[in-house]
N, C-alpha and C positions, 0 to 999 in steps of 0.2 A: 177395472178402472175408478179414482172416487170418485164421488158426484158435486156434480159444482154447482153453487149455489149463487144466482142473479140479484144484489138492492139496488135498485137503479131510487139512490139519495137524489134526486133533483135539486132536496134541499140542505146540502150541504151545505153552503155555502148561508146559507139562513140557521142555520143550526152554529153554525160559527160565532154569528154574528147575533140569537140568544133571539129572534125572530122565529113566528109562525110560519110556516107555508102552506096554502091549499092542498087539501087532501088530497081533490081533485084531481087536482095537476100529479100530481106523482101516483095518481093509481094510469092516468092514460100515458104516461111514460115506464112502465110497471115492466114491457120486456126487450124499452131498449137497445140494453146491455149485450142482446142474443147478439146482435151486433156484431161483436169481437168473439175471432178464429174461435180461445178459446173457452166463449160461454153460446156456442151454440144450442146444446142440448141443458145450459142449463136450468133450473128450479130457481125459481121468478118467485121472491117474495112479496108476498103485501104490504105494503109498506104500513097496513095498518092493523096487521096482525105480524110482527116482525121474533119469527122462532123459526130456525133450524130444527130438522125431525132428529137430524145424527151430523155427523161431523162431517167432513169434502169441502173442499175451496171456497173460502165464501171472495162473490168476485165487488168489490163499490164499486158506484161511481165516486166514491169521495171519501176519506178516512177520515173520522172523528170516534167524542168517545163511547156512542152509542155502536157504529160497529166492534169495537173491540171486546163490547158487551157483547155481543151476535157470534164470536168463534175465539174465543177465548186462549186457545187451541192453535189457533196464527199469526203468524208475526209477521208484521204490523209498523208501520211508521208512529214518531211520537207523532198522537193529534197535538199536542203545543207546539211540534214544527208546524207540524201540514200550516198548522191555524194562522203562525208566520208567514208564512211563505207567501202563500194567498192573500194577502193583506199590502193593497195597495202600498202604502206607507213604505212599507218595508222594498218591493221591485224601485219605490222613488228612492232609495237609501244604494241601492248600486246600482242606478240609471245615476246617481250623483258621481259616486267612487270610477267609472268609468266613463264617469266624461260625455254621459250620451244624453243629457238631461235637457226637453227645451229653452232655453228661455226664461224667464220669470215664473218658471213651476219652480209650486212649491207651495212648505205641508205653512198651517194656519189653521190658532187653533183659539182665536178670539174674534168675531162680528168685525173689533178694530184691522184683525190683518186682515182680514180677507178686503173689508175698504180699505184699504190702502194698497193690498195684491191686484185690484180691480181695478186704481186710478194708476198704479205706474204702472202696467200690462198697456201695451200698447195695440193691440188685436184683441175680437173678440177675446173668450175665453167663460172660460169651464168649470167649477168643483165639483168636485167626484167624494161620496160614504166612498172608505177605504176598500170596505167587502162590497159596494154593490155592485151587482150582475146585471149584462144585457146591454148595456146602454143606457141602466137606469136607477133608479136615485143621486140625482144630480141637478146641481142648475147651471143654464146655457146663462150666458150674456154679452151684450154689446159691451164694442169698446169703451169704459169709463163709466159703465152706469149699472146698477146695481136697483133690479130691481125690490118690488114689494113683496112680488110670492118668492121672488130665489133668498131675498135676505130671511123673509119664516123658518124658510127648507132650511136653510143654513144656523140660522138663530135655534132650531129645533136640534140636528143633527147636531151644531159644535156645547150642548150643552155633554154628550158621550162620546162623543168623540174629536178629535183633528180629522182634519178634509182635506184631500190636494190638489193646487192649484194651478189650469196649468191655459200656455195664451190652446187658442183655441183653430184648430188646421184645418183649413177647405181651400180647392181639393183636397182631396185625399184617396190613394189605395188599401184599407187593411187588408194582414194574411196573420197568417198566426204559422211557425211552425213545431213539428208533434218531436220527441222525444221518449228514449224509455229510461228506467234513471236501474237501476238492478244493483240486487240486493247487496253483489261487492261494493259499487261504485260509478260503472263501466256506464258507461251515455254510446246510446242509439238514437242516430238520427231516422226517422224515418217519413218524412216528407212535409208538407205545407198545403193552405189553404188560401184561398184569397175568402175575405170574409165579407158576407152582404148586409148594410143595416139600409132602411129607410130614410127618408128627407130627415126624419126628426133623430136619428142616430139610434136608433130599433134594433140589434141583433136581429133581421133575417133571414139567415140563410150562411152555410157557406158553399165552396165552388173549387171545383179539381181540374185545372187542366192538364195532362200530362206536356211535360217536353217546359213547362211554364221555368221561365227564371226568379231565378231571387234575389236579391243585391247578397252579394257572399261579405258583407258587414254584420248584418244584421244575422248572418248565421253563426259568424266568427262570436258574437258578440251571444245567439240562444247557444251556443253549445258552454260559454263562459258560465251560464247562468246555470244549465243542468247541472255543471260541477260542483259550482255554491250551492244552491242543495243539497247536493250528492256527500257534501263538507258539514252540511249542518245535521246527515245524517235525511235523509227524503229519498223515498225509492222509492217508485208506478209511475205511473204518464204524470207527461209535464207539455201545458198546451203554454207556447209564449206567445202575444198577442202582439205586432207591431203593424205599422208605416211609414208609407212616405208621401208627398205630397206638397202643399205648399204655407207654407207662413210668409203673410204676405205676399212681396216680391221674389219671397229663398225659397226654392228647393230645401227639403229640410225629412234623414231617416230618422226616423227613429227605432232604433230595434229594439227597445219594449215600453211594450207601455204598460202588461201586465204578467202576470203570471198567473199560472190557472194549475195549479196542483193534483190533477186529479184529471176522471176524467171527461172530453167536454168532445162534444155534437161534434167541433174538430174532427177529432180523433176516430168519433164513431162514420162521421163521413170519409177519412182511410179508410179503414177501415170495409167500404162502400163500396170501395172498387174490386176487394173477391164475390164481387156480388155483376159485374159486368166485366164486356168485355175486356181486354189490354191489352190497354194504349186510349182505350173513350177516354169522353169528356161528360163530370155531372155536376149537375145541381142539384142540395138536397134544402129544397125552400118553406123557409116556417113561414108562408102570408098573415096577417093581421086574422083579414076575416080565413078559415077557413075552406079550403078546397069542393071542388064537387068528391066525392069517392072516386078515386083510381084503380084499381086492378091491384095487388100488391107485384110487389117487383119478381119476376120468375128465376129460375137459375139461369138460363138463358136469352135474354132480353133482347130483341132491337132493338133499335129507334123511338124516343115515347116517353110520354107521362107516366109514371108509376106512383104510386103509394108504397110505403116500406116495404123491407118483405115480411110474409106470412105472420114467421120465428117470431119479429120485430112491433109488430102494431096485429098480432093473431081478432083486435076488434075493431081494426078498421079507422081508429077516433082518434089517432095526432094530433089529426088534424094540418098536415106536411106533404108535397111531395115530392119523388125525386127524374128530373129528366137528365135522359139520358143519350150521346148520339160522339160520333165520331169524330166531330171537327166540333169548334167554339159555333164557327155559323151554326150551323146546326141547332148544339146545345140552346143558341138563342133562341132560332125560330119553333121547337120544340115546346119553349117556360115559355114563350108570352101568350100558346095557343091556352098550355093548360094552367091558367090564372085565372 
């Protein structure tokens, strides 16, 4: 069997946008792709020394020109297609075509357009960088108001990018749907996760509750999006973020927030199901402050809080924790004790 190499290039979106990702963060997650069944025994590349000493399959977090240069013998999607479908402006175009976009959502290309969008929107709002990640690289404002800090951030970004303006939905329940697109274009649905955010809207983890239902409209939209990506020539892992909540006094379902045509923490959370008893609940938390060190998750765990499996975090420095339990109620108790 040919050896496998894993490249946890979490700087994927940064590379697409031409920005620099902190090397220390990249090294922290060097082994995390070993959570995937096909990568349990993979040789993990050092982000500071990217060389394959031989052939074999390269498993990368996301596909970029750098990935192609590392494994020229391997078939990958075109990085330009990958860049296109990860762009929030592309997902916004799909939303409009499918008729599922939020009212007042629009692209803005100038400060004047942003000011008009803020003035016309009867809700609080958010304006996002098209390649921003994890709830960062955005400005949030109150109804009808554009603060000096928000104006300054937008002016800087608009010098190089058009931005996505949306009304702010609160309260809301965020979730992600995960698919695998095969090389022949066929699509396999793998499952869904609840997305966990802090009060500032920054991503803080994923939760899986077996048997928890999702709106069928969201799943149908997700399949349609995955089919669009396949037609464009993309194959590989896909996560689609969605939510349901309240916009003013009206309930809304937004089945397409953004497309992550790459591996993601949600996809890896689903992979963690193979490490715990069947039917158990799972929370993978990424707290702002790293918790006290916890024992790595063993192969036959009991209910409790753990670090990642040793294969995926051999030095125990990822700064996250797992909570597992046979019920959602017990999961909440376990997670509260771990924080």
